[in-house]
C-alpha positions as CSV (number, residue, x, y, z in Angstrom):
1,M,87.8,-55.4,37.3
2,R,84.3,-53.9,37.6
3,K,85.6,-50.6,36.2
4,E,87.3,-52.2,33.2
5,S,84.1,-54.2,32.4
6,S,82.1,-51.0,32.4
7,L,84.5,-49.3,30.0
8,L,84.4,-52.2,27.7
9,L,80.5,-52.2,27.7
10,V,80.5,-48.4,26.8
11,A,83.0,-49.0,24.0
12,V,80.9,-51.7,22.5
13,I,77.7,-49.6,22.5
14,A,79.5,-46.6,21.1
15,A,81.0,-48.7,18.3
16,A,77.6,-50.1,17.4
17,C,76.0,-46.6,17.3
18,T,78.7,-45.2,15.0
19,N,78.9,-48.2,12.6
20,T,76.9,-47.3,9.5
21,T,77.9,-50.3,7.5
22,A,75.0,-52.7,7.0
23,V,75.9,-56.3,7.9
24,S,74.0,-59.4,7.0
25,N,74.8,-62.7,8.6
26,A,73.6,-65.9,6.9
27,P,72.0,-68.4,9.1
28,G,74.5,-70.5,11.0
29,A,77.4,-68.2,10.0
30,S,79.8,-66.8,12.6
31,P,79.2,-63.2,13.6
32,S,81.4,-60.6,12.0
33,P,84.1,-59.3,14.3
34,P,83.6,-55.8,15.7
35,P,85.7,-52.9,14.5
36,T,89.2,-52.8,15.9
37,Q,89.4,-49.0,16.2
38,T,89.4,-47.6,19.7
39,P,86.4,-45.4,20.4
40,N,86.8,-41.8,21.5
41,L,84.9,-41.7,24.7
42,S,85.4,-38.0,25.2
43,A,83.6,-37.0,21.9
44,T,80.1,-35.6,21.9
45,P,77.7,-38.3,20.7
46,T,76.3,-37.8,17.2
47,R,72.5,-37.2,17.2
48,P,70.2,-37.4,14.2
49,A,69.1,-34.0,12.8
50,P,65.6,-33.1,13.8
51,I,62.9,-33.6,11.1
52,E,61.3,-30.3,10.3
53,S,57.6,-30.2,9.6
54,P,56.9,-29.0,6.1
55,D,55.6,-25.4,5.8
56,V,52.1,-26.2,4.4
57,S,49.4,-23.5,4.3
58,L,46.1,-25.3,4.7
59,A,43.4,-24.0,2.4
60,P,40.1,-23.1,4.1
61,V,37.6,-26.0,4.1
62,P,34.6,-25.0,1.9
63,A,31.2,-24.8,3.5
64,S,28.6,-27.1,1.9
65,T,27.0,-24.1,0.2
66,L,26.7,-20.4,0.6
67,T,24.0,-20.1,3.3
68,I,22.8,-16.8,4.6
69,R,21.3,-16.8,8.1
70,W,19.9,-13.3,8.7
71,N,19.9,-11.8,12.2
72,A,17.6,-8.9,12.7
73,G,19.1,-5.7,14.2
74,D,16.7,-3.0,13.2
75,P,18.1,0.5,13.0
76,T,17.2,3.4,15.3
77,G,16.4,7.0,14.4
78,I,14.6,6.4,11.1
79,G,11.1,5.1,11.5
80,A,8.6,4.5,8.8
81,V,9.2,5.7,5.2
82,S,7.5,5.3,1.9
83,S,10.5,3.9,0.0
84,L,14.2,3.2,0.4
85,V,16.3,4.9,-2.3
86,G,19.8,3.6,-1.2
87,V,22.4,3.0,1.4
88,A,26.1,3.7,1.0
89,R,29.3,3.7,3.1
90,S,32.5,5.7,2.7
91,N,35.3,6.4,5.1
92,D,33.5,4.7,8.0
93,A,30.4,6.9,7.5
94,Y,27.0,5.5,6.4
95,V,24.3,7.3,4.4
96,L,20.7,6.2,3.9
97,I,18.3,8.0,1.5
98,A,14.6,7.4,1.7
99,E,11.3,9.0,0.8
100,L,9.3,10.4,3.7
101,P,5.6,9.5,4.3
102,Y,3.3,11.5,2.0
103,R,2.5,15.1,2.9
104,E,-0.2,17.3,1.5
105,E,2.4,19.8,0.4
106,G,4.1,17.2,-1.7
107,S,6.7,14.4,-1.7
108,A,9.8,14.9,0.4
109,F,13.1,12.9,0.7
110,A,15.7,12.9,3.5
111,A,19.2,11.7,4.2
112,W,20.3,10.0,7.4
113,S,23.8,9.5,8.6
114,S,25.4,6.9,10.9
115,A,28.8,5.9,12.3
116,D,27.9,2.2,12.6
117,G,25.0,1.6,10.2
118,R,22.6,0.9,13.0
119,A,22.0,4.1,15.0
120,W,20.9,6.9,12.6
121,K,20.2,10.6,12.7
122,M,18.4,12.7,10.1
123,A,21.0,14.9,8.5
124,Q,19.2,16.6,5.6
125,E,15.6,16.9,4.5
126,F,15.6,17.9,0.8
127,P,13.3,20.6,-0.5
128,V,9.7,19.5,-1.0
129,G,9.2,18.7,-4.7
130,D,12.8,17.5,-5.2
131,R,12.8,13.7,-5.9
132,I,16.0,12.0,-5.0
133,L,16.4,8.9,-7.1
134,A,20.1,7.8,-6.8
135,L,22.9,7.6,-4.3
136,T,26.6,6.8,-4.8
137,T,30.0,7.2,-3.1
138,G,32.3,9.5,-5.0
139,G,33.2,13.2,-5.3
140,P,33.8,14.6,-1.9
141,G,32.3,11.5,-0.3
142,F,28.7,11.0,-1.2
143,V,26.5,12.3,-4.2
144,V,22.8,12.1,-4.6
145,S,20.7,13.0,-7.7
146,G,17.2,13.2,-9.0
147,F,15.2,16.1,-10.2
148,G,13.4,19.3,-9.1
149,N,11.4,22.1,-10.6
150,T,14.0,23.3,-13.0
151,G,16.4,20.4,-13.6
152,A,18.5,17.8,-11.8
153,S,18.6,18.0,-8.1
154,V,22.2,17.1,-7.1
155,W,23.7,17.3,-3.6
156,T,27.1,16.3,-2.2
157,S,28.4,15.6,1.3
158,V,31.8,14.8,2.7
159,D,30.6,12.9,5.8
160,G,26.9,12.3,5.2
161,Q,26.0,14.9,7.8
162,A,26.3,18.3,6.0
163,W,24.8,18.4,2.5
164,H,25.4,21.0,-0.2
165,P,23.3,21.6,-3.3
166,V,25.0,21.7,-6.7
167,S,24.2,24.6,-9.1
168,D,25.4,23.9,-12.7
169,A,23.9,25.2,-15.9
170,S,24.4,21.8,-17.6
171,L,21.8,20.3,-15.2
172,Q,18.9,22.4,-16.5
173,H,16.0,20.3,-17.7
174,A,17.9,17.2,-16.5
175,V,16.6,14.2,-14.7
176,I,19.4,11.9,-13.3
177,N,18.1,8.6,-11.9
178,E,21.3,6.5,-12.1
179,L,24.8,7.3,-10.7
180,V,27.9,5.1,-11.2
181,P,31.4,5.8,-9.9
182,T,34.5,5.2,-12.1
183,A,38.2,5.7,-11.7
184,S,37.8,9.2,-13.3
185,G,34.7,10.5,-11.4
186,I,31.0,10.0,-11.6
187,V,28.6,9.2,-14.5
188,G,24.9,10.1,-14.4
189,F,22.3,8.7,-16.6
190,G,18.7,9.9,-17.1
191,W,16.8,12.0,-19.6
192,R,16.0,15.6,-20.5
193,S,12.6,16.8,-19.3
194,D,12.2,19.2,-22.2
195,S,12.6,16.5,-24.9
196,D,12.3,13.1,-23.2
197,A,15.7,12.2,-24.8
198,R,17.9,9.8,-22.9
199,A,21.1,11.6,-21.9
200,I,24.4,11.3,-20.0
201,W,26.1,13.7,-17.6
202,T,29.6,13.4,-16.1
203,S,31.6,15.0,-13.3
204,A,35.1,14.6,-12.0
205,D,34.2,15.7,-8.5
206,G,30.4,15.5,-8.1
207,I,30.2,19.4,-8.1
208,E,31.0,20.5,-11.6
209,W,29.0,18.7,-14.3
210,L,28.9,18.4,-18.1
211,A,26.2,17.2,-20.4
212,A,28.3,14.7,-22.4
213,T,28.1,14.7,-26.2
214,N,30.4,11.8,-26.9
215,E,28.8,9.4,-29.3
216,T,29.8,6.3,-27.3
217,G,28.4,7.8,-24.1
218,R,25.2,8.8,-25.8
219,T,24.8,5.3,-27.3
220,V,25.1,3.8,-23.8
221,A,22.6,6.3,-22.4
222,R,20.0,5.7,-25.1
223,G,19.7,2.0,-24.5
224,L,21.0,1.5,-20.9
225,Q,19.4,-1.5,-19.2
226,A,21.6,-2.1,-16.2
227,I,25.0,-0.9,-15.0
228,G,27.4,-1.9,-12.2
229,A,30.9,-0.8,-11.1
230,Y,33.9,-2.5,-9.4
231,E,37.3,-1.1,-8.7
232,G,36.8,2.0,-10.9
233,R,35.4,0.2,-14.0
234,A,31.8,0.4,-15.0
235,V,30.1,-2.3,-17.1
236,A,26.8,-1.6,-18.8
237,F,24.2,-3.7,-20.7
238,V,22.8,-1.7,-23.6
239,D,19.8,-2.2,-26.0
240,E,21.1,-1.0,-29.3
241,G,17.8,-1.6,-31.1
242,D,19.0,-3.4,-34.2
243,T,21.5,-5.7,-32.4
244,K,20.3,-9.2,-31.4
245,G,20.8,-9.4,-27.6
246,L,22.3,-6.7,-25.4
247,A,25.6,-5.0,-26.2
248,I,28.2,-4.8,-23.4
249,W,30.0,-1.5,-22.9
250,E,32.6,-0.4,-20.3
251,T,34.6,2.5,-19.1
252,T,37.1,3.6,-16.5
253,G,36.5,7.2,-17.6
254,R,33.2,9.1,-17.9
255,A,31.9,10.0,-21.4
256,E,34.0,7.7,-23.6
257,W,32.9,4.1,-23.5
258,T,34.3,0.9,-25.2
259,R,32.1,-1.8,-26.7
260,T,33.4,-5.2,-25.6
261,G,30.8,-7.7,-27.0
262,V,27.2,-8.8,-27.1
263,L,25.2,-11.0,-24.8
264,K,23.0,-12.7,-27.5
265,D,20.6,-14.6,-25.2
266,A,19.5,-11.5,-23.2
267,T,16.8,-8.9,-24.2
268,T,16.5,-7.1,-20.9
269,M,18.7,-6.8,-17.8
270,A,17.8,-5.7,-14.3
271,V,20.9,-5.7,-12.2
272,V,24.7,-6.2,-12.6
273,A,27.5,-6.3,-10.0
274,G,31.2,-7.0,-9.9
275,G,33.6,-8.2,-7.2
276,A,36.5,-10.4,-6.4
277,R,34.8,-13.5,-7.7
278,G,33.9,-11.9,-11.0
279,W,30.7,-10.4,-12.3
280,V,27.0,-11.4,-12.3
281,A,23.9,-10.1,-14.1
282,L,20.3,-11.0,-13.4
283,D,17.0,-10.6,-15.1
284,S,13.7,-12.5,-15.4
285,K,14.7,-15.6,-13.4
286,M,18.0,-15.9,-15.5
287,A,21.6,-15.4,-14.5
288,W,24.8,-14.7,-16.4
289,T,28.4,-14.7,-15.0
290,S,31.7,-13.4,-16.2
291,P,35.3,-13.6,-14.8
292,D,36.1,-10.1,-16.1
293,G,32.9,-8.3,-17.2
294,R,33.7,-8.9,-20.9
295,A,33.2,-12.6,-21.7
296,W,29.9,-13.8,-20.3
297,S,28.4,-17.3,-19.8
298,K,25.2,-18.5,-21.4
299,A,22.1,-17.9,-19.3
300,V,21.2,-20.3,-16.5
301,P,18.1,-20.4,-14.2
302,G,18.6,-17.8,-11.5
303,P,16.8,-15.9,-8.7
304,D,13.2,-14.7,-9.0
305,V,14.1,-11.3,-7.3
306,V,16.3,-8.5,-8.5
307,S,16.2,-5.7,-6.0
308,D,19.9,-6.0,-5.4
309,V,22.8,-8.4,-6.0
310,I,26.3,-8.4,-4.5
311,V,29.5,-10.3,-5.3
312,D,31.6,-11.5,-2.3
313,D,34.7,-13.6,-1.9
314,A,32.4,-16.4,-0.8
315,G,30.0,-16.1,-3.8
316,F,26.9,-14.2,-4.9
317,V,23.8,-13.0,-3.0
318,A,20.6,-11.6,-4.5
319,V,17.6,-10.2,-2.6
320,G,14.1,-8.8,-3.2
321,F,10.5,-9.8,-2.8
322,V,7.7,-11.5,-4.6
323,G,4.0,-10.5,-4.3
324,S,2.6,-7.1,-3.9
325,L,3.4,-4.2,-1.6
326,P,0.7,-2.5,0.5
327,G,-1.5,-0.3,-1.6
328,E,-1.0,-2.2,-4.9
329,T,-4.3,-3.3,-6.2
330,C,-3.2,-5.1,-9.4
331,G,0.3,-6.3,-8.9
332,D,1.9,-9.7,-8.4
333,Q,-0.8,-11.9,-6.9
334,R,1.6,-14.3,-5.2
335,P,1.7,-14.3,-1.4
336,F,4.2,-11.7,-0.2
337,A,7.6,-13.0,0.7
338,G,11.1,-11.6,1.1
339,H,13.5,-13.8,-0.8
340,T,17.2,-14.3,-0.5
341,W,19.1,-16.3,-3.2
342,T,22.7,-17.5,-3.0
343,S,25.3,-19.1,-5.3
344,A,28.9,-20.1,-4.8
345,D,29.7,-19.8,-8.5
346,G,26.8,-17.8,-10.1
347,R,25.7,-20.9,-12.0
348,V,23.8,-22.9,-9.4
349,W,21.4,-20.9,-7.2
350,Q,19.5,-21.7,-4.1
351,R,16.7,-19.9,-2.4
352,T,16.8,-19.5,1.4
353,P,13.7,-21.0,3.0
354,V,11.3,-18.2,3.8
355,S,11.0,-17.8,7.6
356,Q,8.0,-16.4,9.3
357,E,9.7,-13.1,9.6
358,F,10.2,-12.7,5.9
359,K,6.5,-13.2,5.2
360,A,6.2,-9.6,6.1
361,A,9.7,-8.2,5.5
362,M,12.2,-7.8,2.7
363,V,15.9,-7.0,2.1
364,T,16.4,-4.6,-0.9
365,R,19.9,-3.2,-0.4
366,L,23.1,-5.1,0.3
367,M,26.7,-4.2,1.4
368,V,29.6,-6.1,2.9
369,V,31.6,-4.7,5.8
370,D,34.4,-6.8,7.4
371,R,33.1,-10.2,6.3
372,T,29.6,-9.3,7.4
373,L,26.8,-9.1,5.0
374,I,24.4,-6.2,5.8
375,G,20.9,-6.0,4.4
376,Y,18.6,-3.0,4.5
377,G,14.9,-3.1,3.6
378,H,11.5,-2.9,5.1
379,R,9.0,-4.5,7.4
380,L,5.4,-4.3,6.2
381,S,3.2,-2.6,8.7
382,G,-0.2,-4.1,8.2
383,G,-1.9,-2.5,5.2
384,S,-0.1,0.8,5.6
385,E,1.9,2.1,2.7
386,E,4.4,3.5,5.3
387,M,7.1,0.8,6.0
388,P,9.6,0.9,8.8
389,V,13.2,0.6,7.7
390,A,14.7,-2.7,8.8
391,R,18.3,-4.1,9.0
392,W,19.7,-7.6,9.1
393,T,23.3,-9.0,9.3
394,A,24.8,-12.4,8.4
395,A,28.3,-13.7,8.8
396,L,30.0,-14.7,5.5
397,P,32.2,-17.8,5.2
398,E,35.6,-17.5,3.6
399,V,34.9,-20.0,0.8
400,T,32.0,-22.2,-0.4
401,K,31.2,-24.8,-2.9
402,S,28.4,-25.1,-5.4
403,A,25.1,-26.7,-4.6
404,A,24.1,-29.8,-6.5
405,A,21.3,-28.2,-8.5
406,S,19.4,-24.9,-8.7
407,D,16.1,-24.3,-7.0
408,K,13.1,-23.5,-9.2
409,A,12.1,-19.8,-9.2
410,S,8.5,-18.9,-8.4
411,V,6.3,-17.7,-11.2
412,P,4.5,-14.3,-11.0
413,K,0.8,-14.3,-11.0
414,G,-1.1,-11.4,-12.7
415,C,-4.5,-9.9,-11.6
416,G,-6.3,-12.7,-13.5
417,G,-4.8,-15.3,-11.1
């Protein structure tokens, strides 16, 4: 009897679990009779299918604003210099170009190389009298340019350690103070020392050069204000003289340029840069942005420094300094300060509070390596015109959001106060 009761209980439970018909009994009504079918006690019980979690990729949570927290990590092997020309990285090799302290025999410039951007070794001291004014990646690896006794001084290097001078008849009487890489090679801008005429030179490999005669290239050279490059395309702001504002020109080649528009509310431009977030241009405490380097926004209040600007996935960073450098007797009379400005969108800018360190230091060159912002610049050494090269790093967030409002830029003060 006990066995039969157990079987009956199992049968009732199984029948209740397999019955999917909804039954509603009115109050006081007799319960509906159970199904009359005989349950299959040997069958595997039916279980509900597991509920799978939806495959949702969570977007990164934006930081409140793009904030740069510089951490000092000064380089070794360089020491004090008179000025920093540039820093570049190619194929895991770093190159730094700077002017050496003054010598009685004349000015001299040198190149240092590094595998990590922190420990440096002098690789090349250029001939006394050659002034090196520009550095870029391209050609065999790195290219520098400037001028010497007879024309442009151009040198190339594969790895930043061994440097080779370029000898080309087209560089006679040339001064090249601006280099920009494109998808087709390298473009150099400057002027001719025998006529003071602005000019353009081009090279596919950094070794063989041509003095370009294309009218579009010469137009850009004559009125070049600022130029930047990103993914093989160069964008230039050009003063055309009779055009209101600055004309915008671009190329992925070298000598042939295409005019894409006019920035009507600009008369001068200091720096321009492109990146994954678009393009930014800065001058005289004003900023312009563009998604593609062609259609530009109206000017908004921007940074008060324009030594360098960089575009990152997280936003825009501009650096420089206000005040006067040692040895300047009639420059900007504001107290010296190294300034860093940031923006998530290029429209609203914030100035990083000036720490005690940056009351005697400045960042003037920027690069990004593996989500780390690296800044190179100087520390002021008392009243000396020789300034040690300095280096800082800052971790970059993946994404940021705009600040509520822009900070006010400081106003330069002339010698009269």
